[in-house]
N, C-alpha and C positions, 0 to 999 in steps of 0.2 A: 620498805617490805620487809615483813616477817622471813627471823631469822630459822633454818632449819636445822643446819647444822649441830650437835650436839656440842659439837668440840668448840662452837663458837659463840659458847654463850657462858653466861656465869650461873655458878648453883643456884643463887637468887631466880635467875631465871628459867634454870631446869624445872627446879620447885613450881615453879607461877605455870607454868605448858602442862606439869605433872595433874598441877590443882585443876586447873582446867578442862581435863583430858583430851590425852593421848591415842589416837585411834590405831598407833600401830608405828614402830621403827624399823625403819629399813636398815641391812646393814651391808654394806657396799662392800663385794668382796673380788682385789683382783690378783696382781703379782710383781713382782719386780722383773722383768725377760726381756732380753732380744724382740723384735718384734721387726724384724729387718732391717734394710738400710734405712728407712725412710721413716720410720716412727720411734718414739723414745722409747724405756723400758718401761714409763708408768701405761701405758696406751692399756692394758687391761685393767689399771685403778681408775683411770680417767671414766674408762667408759661408764663402771659400775659407781661409779661418785657421783657422772654429770645427770646417767639415767635418774638414780634415786631423788639428786635434787631438781631434776624437772617433775620429778611425779608429784614430790611434797609441794612445789611449786602450784599441780595441777589441782593435789586434790586442796588447797585452801582455796583455792575458785569454787570446789561442791561441796564445799561444809564441810569437807574432814580434815582431821589432826595426824600430822604426817611428821617425825622426827627421824634423821639421817645421822644415826652412829659412824662414828669414825672409819676410815677407810682398813680393811685390810688389807696392808700391800706388801707381805711378803708372807708367800702359800707355798705350793707346791712346782716344783720345777725345774727340778733338778734332771733334767732330761734337755733342757740350755745349760746348761754351764760351764758347756763346752765357748760359748760366745763372754767375751768381758764385760762384765756390767751385772750379770743374773744371778739372783741370789734365791735360794730356799729352802724351806723347814722340815724335818724329818715330817715324815703322817704324820705319828703321834703325837707331837710337837701339834702340829698345825690341827688334830682334831682337839686338845686340850685348850688352845686357842680359843677354839671357835666356843667349846662347850663354856670357860672363863667369860668368854664378853656375852654369852646369851645370861649365863645366873647374873651379873653383875646388873645389866637391864634387868630381867625380871626383880631383881630384890630392890629396886629403886621404885617399882609400881612398874614398869611398863609390858601389861599383858599381851602384847600381839608382836609378832620378830616376823621378819619377812628378810630372810638373806637373799643380794641382790649380787650374783654371780659372774662375774665377767670375765671368766678364764677356764678353759676349757679344758688343764689340766684338772682343776678343781670339783672333775663333776662327779668319780668315783667315792673321795671322802666326804663330800658332804651330803653324799647321797645316803650314807653311813651316817653323817653327821648327825642331819637332822632326825634321822629312825630311833639312834642310839639317846638321841636330846630325849626325846620322848617317851622312851623305853623306860629313862633312868628318873626323869623328874616327871612326868606325867603334862606337860607340855607341849605343844605343838608350834614350832617353826617352819615355816614358806621356804619351798626355794625355787627364787626366780634365774629363769639362766636366758639369755637374748635368743640366742640363737633356735632356743624350744618356743618362746613366747612368742616370737615372729616366726614361726616356720612358713606361714603362708606369705609373707612378705617376701621370702629369700627364696620363695621358688621359683623367680624368676634369675635367681643371678645360678652360672652353668657353672660346671665344676664343681670342686672341690672344694669346702668351706672345714677349714683347719686350721689356719697357724700366718697373720699380716696377711690376705688374700682378699679380694675384692669387698667380702662382705666387710669384713671385721675395716679394712680400712676405710670402705666406703662408712661407716659407723664412726671411724672417730673422726673422719672430717664433717662430719655432720655435728658433730659434738665439738670440735675445736679444739682438736688435736694437732699439735706440729704435726704434719706430714711433709716429707717431703717427697713430692710427686717423683720429680725428675732422678729418682732414686729407686723408683718402684719396679721390683720386678718381678717375673714369674720364675719359677725354684720348682722340681719334686712336683709338678703337676698330679703325677700319677704318683703316690703315691707308694703303692704296690711295686711296680717297677724301679724304684727310685733304691727302696731298699732290696730290692734281690740283687741292682747294681754294685751296692754296696760287700755284695756277699753276703749280706744276713738270711735270715729265714723268714718266708712268709708263705701263707695261704691262697690260694682265689678267692677264699670268701673272707678277708682280713677284714676287719671292718674297717669304712673307709670314709672319713671325715664324719662330721656331725651330722648330715642328715641319712648316714648310712640307715635303708629297710631292710627291705626280701634276706637272703639268706647270709648270715653272718657269721663268722669267728671272734670272740676279743682278743687281739694279739698286746704285747707290752709299749707301751712307750717308747719311738727311737729315741738316741740320742740326738738330735737333731743335725748338727755338722756332721753325722757320718751319710746324711742323705740328703742334703741341703746349703751349699755354699754361701748362700744367703741369709739364713734363717726362714725366710719365703715360704713354705707349703700351698702353690697356688698361684692366684694370678692376683698380684698386689695392684698391677699399669692398667688394670681396669675397670679399675674404685674410681666413681662419682657422687659427688657431694650429696647430689639427688637420691642415687640412689639411696645413700644413709639418709638422707630426710623421711624417708618413704619407711623405715624401716623405723626411726624416734615416731613418725605418728601414729604409729599401731601399738609401740610397745606401751611408750610412758600413760594413756588410759588406760591399758589393759592393768600393771603394776599397781593405778589407783584402783582400778577394779575388786582387785586381789588383797589389797590390803582394805578394802570396802566391804567384802564378804564376807574376809577374816573375822574381822571386827562386828560381825554381825548389823548392820547399817542397811537402809534404802540407799539409792542414789534420791540429789536432792531434789 
C-alpha cells in the first residue's frame, strides 16, 4: 500500500514523491481537549487525520496524488482547561505555527495545501489564518471543516451540534475511535439556558451550534465546566456508527474533489 503520511516516509521517499508530482498536501488540524467521559482527548485529531488518510487513499484510486502532513494536535482549547489533560496554544502562537507549517511545505515545492480542521474552536482563527497567509504570500490555502462540507448529511440530526454530541461521537465511531458508549451522556442540550443557569450573560440571538442560521449574535466561547459537568454539549447517547458512516461517505469524496479542483485536474 502506498504511504501517504509525510512523517512515515524517509526524506528520499518524500523527494521521489515530489519528483513524481503531488497534487495537494492535506494538513490535519485537531486539538487535545476533553471530549466528555466517553471519548479520548485526541478525538478531533483522530477525525482530521483519519479523514485525510481516507481522502488520500481514495484520491490514489482516482489517479490523484495526495500526501498528509503531520497533525497539529495542540491548538485553541483554552475554554476546556478546567478538564484534566486539555491543552492549548495562545491564538498568536497558533497562527504562527500554522504559517510556519505552510511555509515548510511550500519550501519543498508543494504548491497546493488544504487544511482539514476537526476542531470547532479553531474556526475563527483558521479563517483569519488562510486569508492572512494569502495576503502575505500570495498562496491560497483551502480550509475544509467536516461540519460544513457534510452539512446536508448532518441535516437529519436533531438538536445542537456543538461538542462531543451525537454528530461528533457518531463520526468518531465510524472512524475507529475508542468510544465508551455506556458513558455517553446528554448535557447542556440548550446552551443558552445552560449559560443563563450559570448566571452568565446571554442573548436570545446568541449563535447556537455550528448549524445556526437565521438572526444571530456571536458570543464568546463559554468555559465549558461552567455550563456542563460532563463536558458534553448536546446528546452523545444518540450516536450511532451508521450515522457516522453516512457522514464519512459524503465527506471523503468531497475532500478529494476539493483537492482535484484546487490542482486544476479533471476527474479521471
